[in-house]
N, CA, C and O atoms as a Tinker XYZ file with bonds, in Angstrom:
   256  protein
     1  N     86.767000   92.835000   97.400000    73     2
     2  CA    87.674000   94.654000   97.271000    64     1     3
     3  C     88.443000   93.912000   96.078000    63     2     4     5
     4  O     88.853000   92.752000   96.021000    81     3
     5  N     88.520000   95.157000   94.955000    73     3     6
     6  CA    89.325000   95.352000   94.000000    64     5     7
     7  C     90.512000   96.118000   94.799000    63     6     8     9
     8  O     90.497000   96.928000   95.725000    81     7
     9  N     91.773000   95.380000   93.875000    73     7    10
    10  CA    92.696000   96.146000   94.472000    64     9    11
    11  C     93.369000   96.605000   92.923000    63    10    12    13
    12  O     93.309000   95.650000   92.149000    81    11
    13  N     93.887000   97.634000   92.406000    73    11    14
    14  CA    94.422000   98.289000   91.536000    64    13    15
    15  C     95.745000   97.208000   91.229000    63    14    16    17
    16  O     96.397000   96.839000   92.205000    81    15
    17  N     96.225000   96.578000   89.472000    73    15    18
    18  CA    97.339000   95.671000   89.695000    64    17    19
    19  C     98.433000   96.474000   89.441000    63    18    20    21
    20  O     98.203000   97.001000   88.353000    81    19
    21  N     99.476000   96.841000   89.853000    73    19    22
    22  CA   100.724000   97.250000   89.791000    64    21    23
    23  C    102.101000   96.463000   89.251000    63    22    24    25
    24  O    102.618000   95.471000   89.766000    81    23
    25  N    102.438000   97.020000   88.348000    73    23    26
    26  CA   103.531000   96.193000   87.513000    64    25    27
    27  C    104.966000   96.811000   88.214000    63    26    28    29
    28  O    105.152000   98.027000   88.270000    81    27
    29  N    105.816000   95.961000   88.666000    73    27    30
    30  CA   106.849000   96.733000   89.621000    64    29    31
    31  C    108.077000   96.176000   88.570000    63    30    32    33
    32  O    107.863000   95.144000   87.935000    81    31
    33  N    109.454000   96.947000   88.405000    73    31    34
    34  CA   110.166000   96.959000   87.638000    64    33    35
    35  C    111.412000   96.495000   88.430000    63    34    36    37
    36  O    111.979000   97.205000   89.261000    81    35
    37  N    111.806000   95.173000   88.080000    73    35    38
    38  CA   112.764000   94.394000   89.038000    64    37    39
    39  C    114.138000   93.778000   87.721000    63    38    40    41
    40  O    113.864000   93.488000   86.557000    81    39
    41  N    115.211000   93.732000   88.192000    73    39    42
    42  CA   115.947000   93.235000   87.574000    64    41    43
    43  C    116.581000   91.665000   87.807000    63    42    44    45
    44  O    116.171000   91.189000   88.865000    81    43
    45  N    117.159000   91.091000   87.325000    73    43    46
    46  CA   117.260000   89.497000   87.318000    64    45    47
    47  C    118.539000   89.865000   88.694000    63    46    48    49
    48  O    118.904000   89.073000   89.564000    81    47
    49  N    118.798000   90.669000   88.584000    73    47    50
    50  CA   119.951000   90.612000   90.090000    64    49    51
    51  C    119.370000   90.470000   91.299000    63    50    52    53
    52  O    120.164000   90.038000   92.136000    81    51
    53  N    118.199000   90.688000   91.732000    73    51    54
    54  CA   117.923000   90.408000   93.454000    64    53    55
    55  C    117.633000   89.470000   93.480000    63    54    56    57
    56  O    117.516000   89.056000   94.633000    81    55
    57  N    117.317000   88.487000   92.421000    73    55    58
    58  CA   117.355000   87.212000   93.028000    64    57    59
    59  C    118.099000   86.015000   92.837000    63    58    60    61
    60  O    117.813000   84.825000   92.965000    81    59
    61  N    119.629000   86.929000   92.334000    73    59    62
    62  CA   120.515000   85.971000   92.380000    64    61    63
    63  C    121.702000   86.131000   94.479000    63    62    64    65
    64  O    121.768000   86.839000   95.484000    81    63
    65  N    122.243000   85.011000   93.918000    73    63    66
    66  CA   122.956000   85.221000   95.364000    64    65    67
    67  C    123.822000   85.622000   95.707000    63    66    68    69
    68  O    124.114000   85.505000   96.898000    81    67
    69  N    124.785000   86.404000   94.662000    73    67    70
    70  CA   126.035000   87.007000   95.030000    64    69    71
    71  C    126.895000   86.609000   95.572000    63    70    72    73
    72  O    127.281000   85.481000   95.266000    81    71
    73  N    127.509000   87.276000   96.512000    73    71    74
    74  CA   128.766000   86.997000   97.328000    64    73    75
    75  C    128.304000   85.789000   98.427000    63    74    76    77
    76  O    129.171000   85.026000   98.853000    81    75
    77  N    126.718000   85.639000   98.918000    73    75    78
    78  CA   126.405000   84.931000   99.936000    64    77    79
    79  C    126.275000   83.427000   99.195000    63    78    80    81
    80  O    126.139000   83.095000   98.017000    81    79
    81  N    126.404000   82.535000  100.699000    73    79    82
    82  CA   126.281000   81.075000  100.302000    64    81    83
    83  C    125.126000   80.609000  100.140000    63    82    84    85
    84  O    124.955000   79.668000   99.364000    81    83
    85  N    123.960000   81.241000  100.926000    73    83    86
    86  CA   122.751000   80.915000  100.878000    64    85    87
    87  C    121.145000   82.137000  100.952000    63    86    88    89
    88  O    121.142000   83.295000  101.369000    81    87
    89  N    120.424000   81.650000  100.612000    73    87    90
    90  CA   119.712000   83.056000  100.190000    64    89    91
    91  C    118.654000   83.194000  101.854000    63    90    92    93
    92  O    117.718000   83.967000  102.057000    81    91
    93  N    119.229000   82.175000  102.791000    73    91    94
    94  CA   118.738000   83.020000  104.118000    64    93    95
    95  C    119.868000   83.844000  104.461000    63    94    96    97
    96  O    119.596000   84.883000  105.062000    81    95
    97  N    121.019000   83.617000  104.222000    73    95    98
    98  CA   122.357000   84.664000  104.452000    64    97    99
    99  C    122.142000   85.871000  103.691000    63    98   100   101
   100  O    122.340000   86.959000  104.233000    81    99
   101  N    121.793000   85.800000  102.602000    73    99   102
   102  CA   121.130000   87.183000  101.529000    64   101   103
   103  C    120.180000   88.081000  102.127000    63   102   104   105
   104  O    120.403000   89.288000  102.038000    81   103
   105  N    119.081000   87.642000  102.763000    73   103   106
   106  CA   118.212000   87.684000  103.309000    64   105   107
   107  C    118.287000   88.745000  104.780000    63   106   108   109
   108  O    117.775000   89.859000  104.889000    81   107
   109  N    118.967000   88.107000  105.657000    73   107   110
   110  CA   119.990000   89.057000  106.808000    64   109   111
   111  C    120.041000   89.593000  106.055000    63   110   112   113
   112  O    119.132000   90.229000  105.523000    81   111
   113  N    121.475000   89.486000  105.664000    73   111   114
   114  CA   122.398000   91.357000  105.362000    64   113   115
   115  C    121.477000   92.015000  104.728000    63   114   116   117
   116  O    121.449000   93.187000  105.105000    81   115
   117  N    120.610000   91.737000  103.821000    73   115   118
   118  CA   119.748000   92.874000  102.991000    64   117   119
   119  C    118.634000   93.299000  104.358000    63   118   120   121
   120  O    118.373000   94.482000  104.580000    81   119
   121  N    118.138000   92.349000  105.070000    73   119   122
   122  CA   116.950000   93.308000  106.281000    64   121   123
   123  C    117.456000   94.880000  106.170000    63   122   124   125
   124  O    116.913000   95.622000  105.352000    81   123
   125  N    118.731000   95.451000  107.195000    73   123   126
   126  CA   118.907000   96.962000  106.716000    64   125   127
   127  C    118.217000   97.635000  105.947000    63   126   128   129
   128  O    117.342000   98.399000  106.357000    81   127
   129  N    118.532000   97.439000  104.557000    73   127   130
   130  CA   118.782000   97.982000  103.385000    64   129   131
   131  C    117.316000   98.433000  103.056000    63   130   132   133
   132  O    116.901000   99.554000  102.761000    81   131
   133  N    116.536000   97.042000  103.211000    73   131   134
   134  CA   115.232000   96.895000  102.891000    64   133   135
   135  C    114.454000   97.518000  104.337000    63   134   136   137
   136  O    113.343000   97.920000  103.991000    81   135
   137  N    114.553000   97.619000  105.044000    73   135   138
   138  CA   113.967000   98.644000  106.466000    64   137   139
   139  C    114.072000  100.072000  106.204000    63   138   140   141
   140  O    113.263000  100.897000  106.627000    81   139
   141  N    115.211000  100.369000  105.411000    73   139   142
   142  CA   115.132000  101.675000  105.470000    64   141   143
   143  C    114.785000  102.248000  103.875000    63   142   144   145
   144  O    114.801000  103.451000  103.616000    81   143
   145  N    114.490000  101.252000  102.918000    73   143   146
   146  CA   113.995000  101.494000  102.071000    64   145   147
   147  C    112.015000  101.457000  102.893000    63   146   148   149
   148  O    111.383000  102.499000  103.067000    81   147
   149  N    111.648000  100.544000  103.121000    73   147   150
   150  CA   110.371000  101.056000  103.654000    64   149   151
   151  C    110.315000  102.207000  104.133000    63   150   152   153
   152  O    109.745000  103.091000  103.494000    81   151
   153  N    110.830000  102.438000  105.235000    73   151   154
   154  CA   111.111000  103.941000  105.939000    64   153   155
   155  C    110.832000  105.302000  105.431000    63   154   156   157
   156  O    110.084000  106.152000  105.914000    81   155
   157  N    111.729000  105.367000  104.135000    73   155   158
   158  CA   112.090000  106.070000  103.511000    64   157   159
   159  C    110.615000  106.417000  102.182000    63   158   160   161
   160  O    110.707000  107.397000  101.443000    81   159
   161  N    109.730000  105.725000  102.122000    73   159   162
   162  CA   108.613000  105.993000  101.625000    64   161   163
   163  C    107.751000  105.843000  102.798000    63   162   164   165
   164  O    106.562000  105.686000  102.521000    81   163
   165  N    108.011000  105.852000  103.860000    73   163   166
   166  CA   106.551000  106.812000  104.824000    64   165   167
   167  C    106.419000  108.277000  104.800000    63   166   168   169
   168  O    107.259000  108.624000  105.631000    81   167
   169  N    105.902000  109.269000  104.374000    73   167   170
   170  CA   105.496000  110.441000  105.087000    64   169   171
   171  C    106.065000  110.462000  106.402000    63   170   172   173
   172  O    106.083000  109.544000  107.222000    81   171
   173  N    106.638000  111.892000  106.526000    73   171   174
   174  CA   107.153000  112.012000  108.044000    64   173   175
   175  C    108.419000  111.548000  108.646000    63   174   176   177
   176  O    109.049000  112.003000  109.601000    81   175
   177  N    108.668000  110.471000  107.820000    73   175   178
   178  CA   110.394000  109.503000  108.825000    64   177   179
   179  C    111.267000  110.019000  108.239000    63   178   180   181
   180  O    111.340000  109.905000  107.016000    81   179
   181  N    112.391000  110.907000  109.134000    73   179   182
   182  CA   113.287000  111.522000  108.460000    64   181   183
   183  C    114.542000  110.701000  108.851000    63   182   184   185
   184  O    114.860000  110.462000  110.016000    81   183
   185  N    115.381000  110.199000  107.487000    73   183   186
   186  CA   116.359000  109.210000  107.293000    64   185   187
   187  C    117.397000  109.463000  108.425000    63   186   188   189
   188  O    118.158000  108.616000  108.892000    81   187
   189  N    117.301000  110.778000  108.793000    73   187   190
   190  CA   118.738000  111.199000  109.869000    64   189   191
   191  C    118.288000  110.942000  110.896000    63   190   192   193
   192  O    119.005000  111.150000  111.874000    81   191
   193  N    116.834000  110.348000  111.116000    73   191   194
   194  CA   116.358000  110.006000  112.828000    64   193   195
   195  C    116.319000  108.580000  112.648000    63   194   196   197
   196  O    115.204000  108.196000  113.001000    81   195
   197  N    116.744000  108.010000  112.417000    73   195   198
   198  CA   116.827000  106.024000  112.287000    64   197   199
   199  C    117.679000  106.092000  113.773000    63   198   200   201
   200  O    118.237000  106.940000  114.469000    81   199
   201  N    117.333000  104.275000  113.786000    73   199   202
   202  CA   118.239000  104.256000  114.972000    64   201   203
   203  C    119.230000  104.423000  115.536000    63   202   204   205
   204  O    119.418000  104.478000  116.752000    81   203
   205  N    120.283000  104.563000  114.307000    73   203   206
   206  CA   121.562000  104.773000  114.735000    64   205   207
   207  C    121.909000  106.692000  115.131000    63   206   208   209
   208  O    122.760000  107.113000  115.915000    81   207
   209  N    121.157000  107.330000  114.482000    73   207   210
   210  CA   120.843000  108.864000  114.599000    64   209   211
   211  C    120.224000  108.985000  115.743000    63   210   212   213
   212  O    120.707000  109.929000  116.368000    81   211
   213  N    119.501000  108.539000  116.222000    73   211   214
   214  CA   118.359000  109.364000  117.422000    64   213   215
   215  C    119.377000  109.623000  118.181000    63   214   216   217
   216  O    118.694000  110.287000  118.962000    81   215
   217  N    120.822000  109.702000  118.814000    73   215   218
   218  CA   120.949000  110.409000  120.054000    64   217   219
   219  C    121.505000  111.441000  119.265000    63   218   220   221
   220  O    121.129000  112.533000  119.692000    81   219
   221  N    122.338000  111.543000  118.170000    73   219   222
   222  CA   123.152000  113.066000  117.562000    64   221   223
   223  C    121.891000  113.746000  117.204000    63   222   224   225
   224  O    122.108000  114.941000  117.009000    81   223
   225  N    120.231000  113.311000  116.992000    73   223   226
   226  CA   119.175000  114.370000  116.789000    64   225   227
   227  C    118.927000  114.584000  118.222000    63   226   228   229
   228  O    118.871000  115.812000  118.303000    81   227
   229  N    118.745000  114.103000  119.401000    73   227   230
   230  CA   118.809000  114.587000  120.507000    64   229   231
   231  C    119.401000  115.732000  120.846000    63   230   232   233
   232  O    118.889000  116.748000  121.314000    81   231
   233  N    120.366000  115.533000  120.615000    73   231   234
   234  CA   121.720000  116.029000  121.255000    64   233   235
   235  C    121.920000  117.782000  120.622000    63   234   236   237
   236  O    122.210000  118.793000  121.262000    81   235
   237  N    121.625000  117.609000  119.098000    73   235   238
   238  CA   121.601000  118.722000  118.013000    64   237   239
   239  C    120.413000  119.507000  118.906000    63   238   240   241
   240  O    120.780000  120.615000  119.296000    81   239
   241  N    119.318000  119.196000  119.218000    73   239   242
   242  CA   117.867000  119.026000  119.568000    64   241   243
   243  C    117.499000  119.588000  118.167000    63   242   244   245
   244  O    117.398000  120.813000  118.104000    81   243
   245  N    117.327000  119.016000  117.266000    73   243   246
   246  CA   116.444000  118.940000  116.075000    64   245   247
   247  C    115.116000  118.211000  116.386000    63   246   248   249
   248  O    115.054000  117.565000  117.432000    81   247
   249  N    113.962000  118.270000  115.492000    73   247   250
   250  CA   112.839000  117.991000  115.543000    64   249   251
   251  C    112.963000  116.574000  114.432000    63   250   252   253
   252  O    113.246000  116.626000  113.235000    81   251
   253  N    112.626000  115.214000  115.340000    73   251   254
   254  CA   112.801000  114.154000  114.532000    64   253   255
   255  C    111.210000  113.741000  114.572000    63   254   256
   256  O    110.811000  112.760000  113.944000    81   255
């Protein structure tokens, strides 16, 4: 199987520690954003129906 080569635009700040003491700490704190970014790219998943907003969706009788 041959796959298409894709080039990703990334900035050097993505690999820096920033305010975190360790890379593991950075990874842990960035997980919610990484999951949200992944789910945003999936068709049919509404950001308003995330785990934190699910109860609000059911109360408003909106389809999630």
